[in-house]
C-alpha positions, 0 to 999 in steps of 0.5 A, spaced: 797 771 692 796 777 688 795 784 693 794 791 691 799 795 695 799 802 697 804 808 698 803 815 701 807 822 703 814 822 703 814 814 702 811 815 695 815 820 694 822 815 696 819 810 692 817 814 685 811 810 686 802 811 689 801 804 688 802 796 685 799 789 684 804 785 686 804 778 686 808 775 693 810 767 694 806 762 699 812 765 705 809 772 705 802 771 709 803 777 714 806 785 714 812 783 717 814 778 711 811 783 706 815 788 708 822 784 708 820 781 701 819 789 699 825 791 703 829 786 698 829 790 692 834 795 694 836 801 697 829 806 697 825 800 699 829 799 706 824 805 708 819 799 710 823 796 715 828 801 718 822 806 720 819 805 726 814 810 725 812 807 719 804 805 719 800 799 716 793 797 714 790 791 711 783 793 708 784 800 711 784 797 718 790 799 721 794 793 722 800 790 726 806 786 723 803 780 725 796 782 721 795 776 716 794 778 709 790 774 704 789 774 696 786 780 694 788 785 700 790 792 699 796 793 704 798 801 705 803 803 707 804 811 711 808 814 715 805 818 721 801 825 720 802 830 724 798 837 723 800 844 727 
């Protein structure tokens, strides 16, 4: 399965990229498993599993940890944004 990943705000800066396409192993079938899979890449990627405030969206719909992901989906990760 191949998905498109988008990273926003401070997460984009920490990871050094704003998007990528990624082929996933079969066992990565929901947002929680995707975060763990990506966190295994190293230190900067650990933010995906360590931040309680990190949000995710699948195909532009807010998604929880148990939200499924399928081939061709777009998954976005972003920290909450506040205004002032």
